[in-house]
N, C-alpha and C positions, 0 to 999 in steps of 0.2 A: 096295823107291820106291812112295813113294805118286806118284797125278796129282791136281793141283790143275784143277778146269773154276769154273768163274764161276756161279756161283751168283747175280751181280746184282751193276750198281755202281747207289748211290743214296747221293744227297746226303744229311747227316746228322740231317737236319728229317725226311725218308721214308720211313727207318731203319727193316724190321721188327722188332719188339718182338723175335724168338729173338735175332737178332743182337745187341742192347744189351752183352748182358755179354762176348763177346767182343771186342767195338768200346772198351765201358769194360776190357779189360780191356792190349787192344794199347795203349788210347792212355796205361793208364800204365807200362810197360815205358816204352816213348818222352818221360817227364813233358812231355806234348801233350794242350794243353788243347782242346777239340774245338767246332766253332765251325761251326755250323747247314748254313753253303755246303759243308763241306767234304766233296771226292770221296769217294768211301767201296770200294773192291772187296770182298767176299765172295768166297772160295774156297772153294768144300765138295774137301774130302779122301775122295775115291773110297774105297771100306771103311771110315768111321772113320763117326762122328758128329761129328767137329770140323768147325771153319772154320777161315778166312787172314786176317782184315786186313789190308787195303794202304789207307794214306793214299795216294790217289795223288796228292797234290801235294809226297811225300816224295821221290817217282823220280824221274831224271833223263833213266834208260835201261827199255832190258824187262828189259838187264844184271842190275841192280842187284837187282830181282825175282825173276831166276830164281835169284839169287846166295840171294839171301834162302830162297827155299822150298829149295833144295838144302844150305841148314843145317840144314832142319828133315827134310830127308826126302822132297822132294816133289819133283814135272815136274811144270809148266802146260803142257796141253794143247794144241797147234797152233789151233785158235780161238781158245779166251780167250787165248794169246799175242798173236793179232791183234790182240782187239778192245780187250785193255789198251796194247797202243803205240797205238790212236786216240785212248785219253782220255786217256795223258801229253802234258807241254808243253801 
């Protein structure tokens, strides 16, 4: 199992270019139109060069995020978990 750590939380308009392809890919999967003000969390997957994208307004609880990461064979670290909880709702 991989560990997911917070790479950053950004508004789409402020997203660093390096994360753009990951965000576009996730938006395509979710059939989502991205807006400039959307709050996006980027999780770095330890031991890989991969990132996991979370559109924070898509989640009602931290449990939903944990479940999504579990399906990706990843677990969020404690510090990241606390930060994400503060950004939900």
